[in-house]
C-alpha positions as CSV (number, residue, x, y, z in Angstrom):
1,M,0.0,0.0,0.0
2,T,1.4,3.4,-1.0
3,K,1.7,6.3,1.4
4,E,-1.1,8.0,-0.5
5,N,-3.4,5.0,-0.1
6,L,-2.5,4.8,3.6
7,K,-3.4,8.5,4.0
8,N,-6.7,8.0,2.2
9,A,-7.5,5.0,4.4
10,A,-6.6,7.0,7.6
11,D,-8.7,10.0,6.7
12,G,-11.9,9.8,8.7
13,Y,-10.8,6.7,10.6
14,V,-12.5,6.5,13.9
15,P,-11.4,3.7,16.3
16,R,-14.3,1.5,17.4
17,P,-13.1,-0.8,20.2
18,A,-15.6,-3.3,21.6
19,D,-18.0,-1.8,24.2
20,L,-16.9,-3.6,27.4
21,D,-18.6,-1.3,29.9
22,A,-21.2,-4.0,30.8
23,V,-18.6,-6.8,31.3
24,D,-18.1,-7.5,35.0
25,L,-15.2,-9.6,36.0
26,P,-15.0,-11.7,39.1
27,T,-12.4,-10.6,41.6
28,S,-10.6,-13.9,41.1
29,L,-9.2,-12.3,37.9
30,T,-7.5,-9.4,39.6
31,A,-4.3,-11.4,40.0
32,L,-4.4,-12.4,36.4
33,T,-4.7,-8.8,35.3
34,E,-1.5,-7.9,37.2
35,I,0.3,-10.9,35.7
36,I,-0.7,-10.0,32.2
37,A,0.2,-6.3,32.8
38,R,3.7,-7.3,34.0
39,N,4.1,-9.6,31.0
40,T,2.9,-6.8,28.6
41,H,5.6,-4.5,30.0
42,E,8.3,-7.3,29.7
43,V,7.3,-8.0,26.1
44,W,7.4,-4.3,25.2
45,A,10.8,-3.8,27.0
46,M,12.3,-6.9,25.3
47,K,11.3,-5.7,21.9
48,R,12.7,-2.2,22.5
49,I,16.0,-3.6,23.8
50,S,16.2,-5.9,20.8
51,E,15.8,-2.8,18.6
52,G,18.8,-1.1,20.3
53,W,16.9,1.0,22.9
54,T,18.4,1.6,26.3
55,Y,17.3,3.3,29.6
56,G,17.3,7.1,29.6
57,E,15.9,9.5,32.2
58,T,13.9,11.2,29.4
59,R,12.5,9.7,26.2
60,D,14.7,10.3,23.2
61,D,13.3,8.6,20.1
62,A,16.3,9.6,17.9
63,G,18.8,8.3,20.6
64,K,16.6,5.3,21.4
65,R,16.4,6.0,25.1
66,H,13.3,5.5,27.2
67,P,12.7,6.0,30.9
68,N,10.4,2.9,31.2
69,L,13.1,0.4,30.3
70,I,13.2,-0.7,33.9
71,P,11.6,-3.6,35.8
72,Y,7.9,-3.5,36.1
73,E,8.1,-3.1,39.9
74,L,9.9,0.2,39.5
75,L,7.5,1.8,37.0
76,A,5.4,4.7,38.2
77,E,1.8,3.7,39.0
78,E,0.5,5.6,36.0
79,D,2.7,3.6,33.7
80,K,1.6,0.3,35.4
81,D,-2.0,1.5,35.0
82,Y,-1.5,1.7,31.3
83,D,-0.4,-1.9,31.2
84,R,-3.2,-2.9,33.6
85,A,-5.8,-1.2,31.4
86,T,-4.4,-3.2,28.4
87,A,-4.6,-6.4,30.3
88,M,-8.1,-5.7,31.7
89,N,-9.5,-4.8,28.3
90,A,-8.1,-8.1,26.8
91,I,-9.6,-10.1,29.6
92,R,-13.0,-8.3,29.4
93,L,-13.0,-8.8,25.6
94,M,-12.4,-12.6,26.0
95,V,-15.2,-12.8,28.5
96,S,-17.6,-10.8,26.3
97,L,-16.9,-13.2,23.4
98,G,-18.0,-16.1,25.6
99,Y,-14.6,-17.5,26.7
100,S,-14.3,-18.8,30.3
101,I,-11.2,-18.0,32.3
102,V,-10.8,-20.5,35.0
103,P,-8.2,-20.0,37.7
104,P,-5.9,-23.0,38.4
105,Q,-6.8,-25.2,41.3
106,K,-3.4,-24.3,42.9
107,T,-3.8,-21.1,44.8
108,D,-0.1,-20.2,45.1
109,I,1.4,-18.5,42.1
110,P,5.2,-18.5,41.7
111,D,6.8,-15.2,42.7
112,S,8.0,-14.8,39.1
113,E,4.4,-14.6,38.0
114,A,2.9,-12.7,40.8
């Protein structure tokens, strides 16, 4: 697709995500949300690092430096909330499509996943 075709396709584009407002999740999925959020950050960071990005106090796209190339635990809450919202929306979408998410029988989750 040419740049002109992309521009024409983007003109008037209005994102229409699934309406998930009515999807209620059981509290048992709270831990899953945090696990997915952490993994979302890890996948993002791994991709950035593989592309040559490194940690920097301020974001510098030209220099490939980003302040969030740190462990999930050290992120500011607002940055964690971004990953949590991504995770929560994915879970809510799956539930809205009729999928069941059943927690494992084992109640203790390894530290690397909690």
